[in-house]
Backbone as CSV, one residue per row, in Angstrom:
resi,resn,N_x,N_y,N_z,CA_x,CA_y,CA_z,C_x,C_y,C_z
1,MET,0.845,-1.185,0.000,0.000,0.000,0.000,0.883,1.239,0.000
2,ASN,0.346,2.309,-0.527,1.092,3.550,-0.638,0.599,4.566,0.375
3,GLN,1.318,5.677,0.433,0.875,6.785,1.259,-0.385,7.383,0.652
4,VAL,-1.257,7.910,1.502,-2.445,8.603,1.020,-2.517,9.973,1.676
5,VAL,-3.101,10.916,0.957,-3.277,12.278,1.458,-4.767,12.519,1.613
6,GLY,-5.158,13.020,2.778,-6.576,13.254,3.020,-6.799,14.356,4.033
7,MET,-8.064,14.569,4.361,-8.491,15.626,5.262,-8.987,14.999,6.564
8,VAL,-8.585,15.577,7.688,-9.033,15.086,8.992,-10.490,15.502,9.190
9,VAL,-11.362,14.529,9.453,-12.776,14.826,9.653,-13.218,14.612,11.103
10,SER,-12.393,13.935,11.906,-12.734,13.734,13.309,-11.460,13.529,14.113
11,ASN,-11.407,14.177,15.278,-10.280,13.987,16.195,-10.776,13.812,17.628
12,LYS,-11.926,13.215,17.795,-12.529,13.089,19.119,-11.947,11.959,19.951
13,MET,-11.122,11.113,19.340,-10.525,9.997,20.064,-9.132,10.381,20.557
14,GLN,-8.653,9.694,21.558,-7.309,9.944,22.055,-6.301,9.305,21.120
15,LYS,-5.348,10.110,20.638,-4.254,9.657,19.777,-4.738,9.024,18.476
16,SER,-5.944,9.352,18.031,-6.470,8.809,16.781,-7.253,9.883,16.045
17,VAL,-7.244,9.799,14.715,-8.029,10.698,13.879,-8.689,9.874,12.774
18,VAL,-9.746,10.431,12.196,-10.381,9.837,11.027,-10.031,10.724,9.842
19,VAL,-9.463,10.118,8.797,-9.011,10.848,7.619,-9.889,10.445,6.439
20,ALA,-10.459,11.445,5.744,-11.268,11.196,4.552,-10.394,11.397,3.322
21,VAL,-10.369,10.387,2.447,-9.554,10.430,1.234,-10.492,10.399,0.031
22,ASP,-10.395,11.417,-0.837,-11.210,11.485,-2.046,-10.456,10.876,-3.212
23,ARG,-11.204,10.222,-4.102,-10.598,9.671,-5.309,-11.587,9.822,-6.451
24,LEU,-11.067,9.960,-7.665,-11.878,10.050,-8.871,-11.644,8.812,-9.719
25,PHE,-12.704,8.278,-10.307,-12.541,7.183,-11.252,-13.569,7.349,-12.362
26,TYR,-13.242,6.782,-13.497,-14.106,6.893,-14.666,-15.158,5.791,-14.632
27,HIS,-16.441,6.172,-14.752,-17.538,5.219,-14.755,-17.957,4.968,-16.201
28,LYS,-17.856,3.721,-16.643,-18.109,3.399,-18.052,-19.570,3.577,-18.443
29,VAL,-20.499,3.204,-17.567,-21.917,3.295,-17.898,-22.377,4.749,-17.958
30,TYR,-21.966,5.554,-16.967,-22.381,6.950,-16.917,-21.527,7.847,-17.796
31,ASP,-20.395,7.326,-18.292,-19.503,8.060,-19.189,-19.029,9.374,-18.561
32,ARG,-18.663,9.309,-17.308,-18.143,10.492,-16.621,-17.323,10.053,-15.407
33,TYR,-16.647,11.031,-14.820,-15.847,10.756,-13.633,-16.720,10.864,-12.391
34,VAL,-16.497,9.952,-11.455,-17.270,9.894,-10.226,-16.314,10.055,-9.053
35,LYS,-16.738,10.831,-8.059,-15.913,11.063,-6.873,-16.401,10.161,-5.745
36,ARG,-15.475,9.474,-5.116,-15.789,8.620,-3.972,-14.884,9.014,-2.804
37,THR,-15.406,8.847,-1.595,-14.658,9.180,-0.387,-14.501,7.929,0.465
38,SER,-13.273,7.683,0.913,-12.992,6.586,1.834,-12.513,7.184,3.150
39,LYS,-12.922,6.590,4.257,-12.496,7.063,5.573,-11.574,6.030,6.201
40,PHE,-10.446,6.512,6.725,-9.478,5.654,7.390,-9.221,6.190,8.792
41,MET,-9.087,5.291,9.753,-8.649,5.698,11.084,-7.133,5.644,11.112
42,ALA,-6.517,6.673,11.694,-5.060,6.754,11.716,-4.583,7.130,13.107
43,ARG,-3.383,6.691,13.431,-2.752,6.981,14.719,-2.117,8.359,14.662
44,ASP,-2.455,9.209,15.625,-1.865,10.539,15.775,-1.214,10.563,17.154
45,GLU,0.046,10.188,17.210,0.732,9.925,18.478,0.676,11.104,19.443
46,ASN,0.899,12.320,18.946,0.969,13.487,19.829,-0.311,14.305,19.837
47,SER,-1.359,13.831,19.199,-2.652,14.525,19.115,-2.493,15.950,18.599
48,LEU,-1.779,16.107,17.492,-1.531,17.422,16.908,-2.545,17.792,15.836
49,CYS,-3.285,16.836,15.316,-4.202,17.095,14.203,-5.514,17.697,14.697
50,ASN,-6.041,18.636,13.909,-7.352,19.214,14.154,-8.236,18.939,12.949
51,ILE,-9.529,19.145,13.108,-10.460,18.941,12.005,-10.138,19.939,10.897
52,GLY,-10.035,19.453,9.675,-9.736,20.301,8.528,-8.286,20.278,8.102
53,ASP,-7.406,19.667,8.884,-5.993,19.572,8.507,-5.826,18.618,7.333
54,LYS,-4.904,18.958,6.443,-4.551,18.062,5.346,-3.333,17.272,5.794
55,VAL,-3.435,15.935,5.800,-2.375,15.088,6.347,-1.974,14.010,5.348
56,ARG,-0.744,13.525,5.508,-0.255,12.366,4.761,-0.158,11.209,5.742
57,THR,-0.706,10.055,5.358,-0.681,8.888,6.232,0.101,7.760,5.576
58,ASN,0.791,7.003,6.398,1.540,5.830,5.955,0.843,4.573,6.464
59,PRO,0.881,3.491,5.699,0.329,2.231,6.205,1.214,1.660,7.312
60,SER,0.624,0.898,8.214,1.391,0.293,9.303,0.773,-1.061,9.637
61,ARG,1.347,-1.709,10.600,0.776,-2.959,11.081,-0.566,-2.638,11.742
62,PRO,-1.443,-3.597,11.894,-2.721,-3.323,12.553,-2.509,-2.856,13.997
63,LEU,-2.996,-1.663,14.293,-2.861,-1.097,15.633,-4.092,-1.389,16.489
64,SER,-5.226,-1.594,15.844,-6.454,-1.983,16.527,-7.372,-2.613,15.489
65,LYS,-8.626,-2.787,15.827,-9.551,-3.455,14.914,-9.712,-2.687,13.604
66,HIS,-9.765,-1.360,13.669,-10.000,-0.543,12.479,-8.813,0.331,12.088
67,LYS,-7.793,0.405,12.916,-6.703,1.362,12.697,-5.484,0.670,12.104
68,HIS,-5.157,1.023,10.835,-4.017,0.435,10.133,-3.143,1.507,9.491
69,TRP,-3.296,2.753,9.880,-2.561,3.871,9.287,-1.953,4.723,10.391
70,VAL,-0.866,5.430,10.046,-0.192,6.344,10.973,-0.031,7.684,10.265
71,VAL,-0.322,8.778,10.967,-0.140,10.110,10.388,1.351,10.375,10.261
72,ALA,1.820,10.570,9.017,3.241,10.809,8.770,3.579,12.279,8.968
73,GLU,2.751,13.171,8.407,3.001,14.602,8.558,1.731,15.378,8.288
74,ILE,1.694,16.578,8.838,0.589,17.494,8.584,1.035,18.415,7.457
75,LEU,0.354,18.324,6.315,0.745,19.114,5.154,0.249,20.554,5.252
76,LYS,-0.976,20.738,5.741,-1.542,22.081,5.853,-2.459,22.126,7.062
77,LYS,-2.205,23.076,7.952,-3.033,23.242,9.135,-4.310,23.990,8.761
78,ALA,-5.407,23.632,9.391,-6.681,24.303,9.155,-6.698,25.630,9.902
79,ARG,-7.395,26.578,9.316,-7.556,27.864,9.991,-8.694,27.726,10.987
80,ILE,-8.391,27.921,12.252,-9.374,27.758,13.315,-9.820,29.137,13.777
81,TYR,-11.127,29.358,13.792,-11.681,30.639,14.211,-11.688,30.714,15.730
82,VAL,-11.076,31.766,16.245,-11.068,32.014,17.685,-11.874,33.279,17.918
83,PRO,-13.034,33.191,18.563,-13.847,34.386,18.768,-13.150,35.360,19.702
84,PRO,-13.342,36.662,19.466,-12.716,37.648,20.354,-13.311,37.546,21.751
85,SER,-12.483,37.821,22.733,-12.960,37.736,24.112,-13.855,38.932,24.406
86,THR,-14.936,38.684,25.114,-15.868,39.755,25.464,-15.477,40.323,26.815
87,PRO,-15.555,41.641,26.961,-15.184,42.239,28.252,-16.200,41.865,29.331
88,MET,-15.713,41.694,30.529,-16.573,41.359,31.656,-17.086,42.652,32.277
89,PHE,-18.366,42.704,32.540,-18.972,43.881,33.150,-19.219,43.581,34.627
90,ASN,-18.259,43.956,35.452,-18.373,43.695,36.885,-19.133,44.796,37.611
91,ASN,-19.154,45.993,37.034,-19.781,47.123,37.708,-21.282,47.181,37.473
92,VAL,-21.801,46.344,36.640,-23.228,46.371,36.339,-23.966,45.622,37.435
93,SER,-24.916,46.303,38.035,-25.732,45.652,39.056,-27.195,45.832,38.676
94,SER,-27.946,44.821,38.898,-29.369,44.899,38.564,-30.154,45.185,39.834
95,SER,-31.027,46.156,39.745,-31.872,46.489,40.894,-33.318,46.277,40.480
96,PHE,-34.004,45.422,41.198,-35.395,45.110,40.874,-36.290,45.562,41.973
């Protein structure tokens, strides 16, 4: 098996991520190209991946029932929106 490049779609597990890999193939009956997505679970040893990161994964020995890939490198980090902090209003008191 070769290296695959995909997008991280889930990082809710400890030291693991789910990577979605898109591929195109020609469909003879429909006479056009069709896009298919495969999802692979991969080992992320240091938990550095976030959702939206573009990563390269290498095949490895079976690490668990579904995990047979290891994240080799993060090719592009996702831009994560950080909302601005809102000022705290300590002097406001409500009188009813």
